[in-house]
Every structure is written in C-alpha cells, then in structure tokens.
C-alpha positions, -999 to +999 in steps of 0.1 A: +001+002+001+018+034-011+012+065+013-011+079-012-034+052-013-040+047+024-075+033+019-069+009-004-094-020-002-118-001+022-155+010+011-172+043+017-207+059+015-210+093+014-245+109+017-253+141-001-222+133-021-230+145-055-221+183-050-198+207-031-184+192+001-198+159-004-184+160-039-149+167-027-151+142+000-161+116-026-131+126-047-105+126-019-116+089-004-115+076-040-079+092-044-070+075-013-079+041-029-115+037-012-146+024-034-170+049-030-210+049-031-220+085-040-256+091-024-279+118-036-316+123-034-322+144-067-289+157-079-288+126-105-267+139-131-242+153-106-237+119-088-235+102-123-209+128-137-187+126-103-188+086-108-176+090-140-149+113-131-136+088-103-138+060-128-117+081-153-092+086-126-088+046-120-113+047-090-142+024-082-177+040-076-212+040-079-241+065-074-270+053-055-304+076-055-318+075-019-338+097+006-319+095+037-349+100+057-367+069+044-356+038+066-362+013+039-344+033+014-315+036+036-315-002+041-314-011+005-287+017+000-264+003+026-272-033+012-265-023-021-230-010-012-221-044+004-234-062-025-215-043-050-183-037-031-182-067-004-184-048+026-186-012+042-157+005+061-163+042+061-196+062+067-198+101+061-231+115+069-232+148+049-268+151+036-284+181+053-310+207+048-303+245+055-327+267+037-328+302+052-360+309+068-367+336+096-384+322+128-416+341+121-420+322+086-406+289+097-434+265+095-435+232+115-431+213+084-399+230+074-384+227+110-391+188+108-375+187+074-343+201+088-345+176+115-354+149+096-327+152+068-297+163+092-304+143+125-327+113+115-309+105+083-276+103+102-292+081+129-306+060+101-276+055+080-255+049+112-281+022+124-280+003+090-241+009+083-225+000+118-232-039+116-212-041+082-185-018+096-183-039+128-181-069+106-147-054+090-132-052+123-127-015+124-138+013+104-149+053+105-178+074+110-177+110+102-206+133+106-205+165+091-215+194+112-222+232+108-205+264+123-240+280+127-246+256+158-217+270+175-220+310+165-257+314+160-268+323+125-298+347+116-326+327+099-311+294+104-327+284+137-340+251+123-305+242+105-283+254+133-305+232+157-299+202+135-264+205+133-262+210+170-277+176+174-253+160+153-225+172+171-243+155+203-249+124+185-213+120+176-202+118+212-229+093+221-222+072+191-187+072+199-192+056+233-219+034+217-192+017+194-161+018+218-140-013+219-152-021+183-124-006+164-148+020+150-142+058+154-167+085+153-161+120+149-177+153+136-162+178+110-176+212+115-173+232+082-171+272+086-180+292+054-170+271+023-168+287-011-195+263-024-226+267-051-251+277-030-287+262-038-316+289-044-334+278-010-302+284+010-301+320+001-274+348+004-251+344+036-262+366+064-245+397+074-214+392+095-212+357+082-189+358+051-157+348+037-135+374+055-151+370+091-122+348+103-085+347+110-072+332+077-094+361+060-111+341+031-137+312+025-127+277+029-125+252+000-143+218-002-111+202-009-100+214+026-126+198+043-124+167+023-087+166+033-096+165+069-121+139+064-095+120+046-071+121+073-097+112+100-103+080+079-066+072+078-041+064+102-043+099+118-077+093+130-072+058+146-068+072+180-092+102+177-129+094+182-158+114+200-142+147+186-159+177+171-132+192+149-138+226+135-123+235+097-132+272+096-100+296+092-104+307+128-143+320+126-150+300+156-123+295+183-141+270+207-135+235+214 
C-alpha cells in the first residue's frame, strides 16, 4: 500500500455526495484508494458525472439515489453498497437541509424537514451501516456538522439546531461503538466556497468569507482533506471529537 493510497481496499458511503463538500469528499476518498458509493436524493446528473470522474481516474464508484429520511431506502442503499463492493468501512453523514428562513416564517413542516434530513438521516444511516462496518473489524463514521450550531446564525434556527444535534450524536455514538475499532467524529466546516442552492439564500450579514483569521472562505477540498485524514492513520486514535475547519471563525472546542 503506497502512502497516497492509504484507504486501498476500503469502502465508503457518502450521503449528499454529488455536490460541493460531499463531492470533494468522494473524490478524495477515491484518490486514497477507497471504493465509493455516491448517495444523492435528486442530483442524479451530478452523481453520475462524479462517478464517471472517479472511474476516469482509475477509481471505483457507483451512484445510489436514496432519501436518507426513508428507513427502507437507507437499508436498501447500505445493502447495495455491500453487494457491489463486498463490505463497508466508512460512513460519511453529509446530507443536510439548510434553507434560510426567519423564525416568524418557519413552518413546523420546514423545521421537521431540517431535523429529519440532518439528524434522523444520520441516525438511520449509522444504524444501517454499523453492523457491516463492525463486520470489517474497524472503521470510521464521520458526521458533517455546521458552524451555525456554535456561533448562531440569523434565519437558520432550524438548520443550526439540527447541526448541534449531530455534534451531540457524535459523542454518544462514539461511546456506543467503543471497543469495536470504529471511530466516530464530527467535522464542522465554517464558510466554504460552494455553489449555493436557491433555497440556501445569501449568507447572513457578518457571516462571510472574510470573517475569520485566515481571511477567506474555505475550499471544499480542505474539508475533504480533513475527512480523509480522519479515515486513515491520523484518525485511528481520535474518536468522539468535534473538529472545526473554519479558518478561525470560531475558536471554541
């Protein structure tokens, strides 16, 4: 195994993997030698294009369209990963919902959607994936958090609350799998230079690429590099941690 293929022989599932940070994570894990399942709910063209890009670089990947809030769909997806690649070592819970909505306009339906995708989706995927990861004798679960849960962001009460729950879930899940060889961590990006969907809206005042010590937005590839490291040797003695990747925007633990 060469140093730049440290995940050779491993299998990864990345939810919300077709675009932005998820896309960068898929590319980096594939570059490290992992076979990758690119999950998406609606971005089929993006998922298929990403699979083609990974395969064009000599990697192994397939796309699986599934709604992570649907328990049956999640079970089917994880089963397909195991069927296609023979097992599962890495789960990246990246799928989330973050549409910008002020509290006075925030419907219960939209509130529940944020919790369903971000929190329940992570729970369902972990529940379905962990027996298979356990079968491999070791593995990695990484939840993707959000800086809004730590600094508070206007018009993102629902999304920030969901991301805060993901951080709490990380700590408890790490306790749950203690002794199995599986590590569980949460990577919390700051403001990342991504293609923002229409529902996400513009960044709120005071939350921009210059509002950190480095003085720019982060790159999806920088978040992906941290995720890749935690999946490899650098992460074998790290578990139950919330690790911030925000350029110094938030300096808490």
